[in-house]
N, C-alpha and C positions, 0 to 999 in steps of 0.2 A: 283871315289875316292873323299872322302871329305877332305877339308883342316884340318889338325891336330888342328888348332886353333878352328875351328867350333866344332869338336868332343869334345874337351876338355871344352869349354864353355858350350855346351849343357849338357854334362854329370855332370858338377859341379852343373849346375841349376837343373837338374832332380833329383839328389841326395840331393839337399838342402845343399850342402857344400860351404864353403867359400875358397877363395884362401889361407887364412891364415891357415886354417885346412889342406889343401892340402900340403902346404909348411912344416908344422910341421910333418905330415906323411911321406912325402918324405925324410926329414932329419933323421927321425927315422929308416927308411928302408935303407938308404944310406947316411951316415954322410959325406962322401967325396964330395957329391954334392954341399954342402954348399948353398943350394937354399934358396933364400929369396923372400919376396912379390914382390919386384921390378922386379927381374928376371922373376918370374912366370907371373906377369902382362904383361911384355913385350912380353913373349911367346904367351899368350892368345890374346893379341891385335895385334900380327903379326909384332911387332917391333924387335923381336929377334928370331932366329931359336932356336928350341929345339935340344939338342944333343941326341945321342942314349941312354946314360945312363939316362938322364932326362926322356926321353920318356918311357923307359922300367919301371923305378921306378913309374912314374906317372900312367902308365897303371896298374900296380900292386895296387897302392893306390885306384884307381878309379874302379878296377876290369874290365878293358877293354881288349879286345883282338884285334888282327890286323883286324878281320872281322868288328869291329865297325868302322873302317876307310873307309869302302867301301859302 
């Protein structure tokens, strides 16, 4: 099983997406998240754990499935 931080970093890079883009898309999908670039950066660098809602939304944004984390 890969750490979520590695999967997220790898997928953002593979798709050529920025964290700003991901934050904007996440907030479009779920405005209750109130995601910002500082929070996402802390998640990506491992300084903050990702919540279930955040993970589900980010997976939808990046078109990831649970299998991508294995």
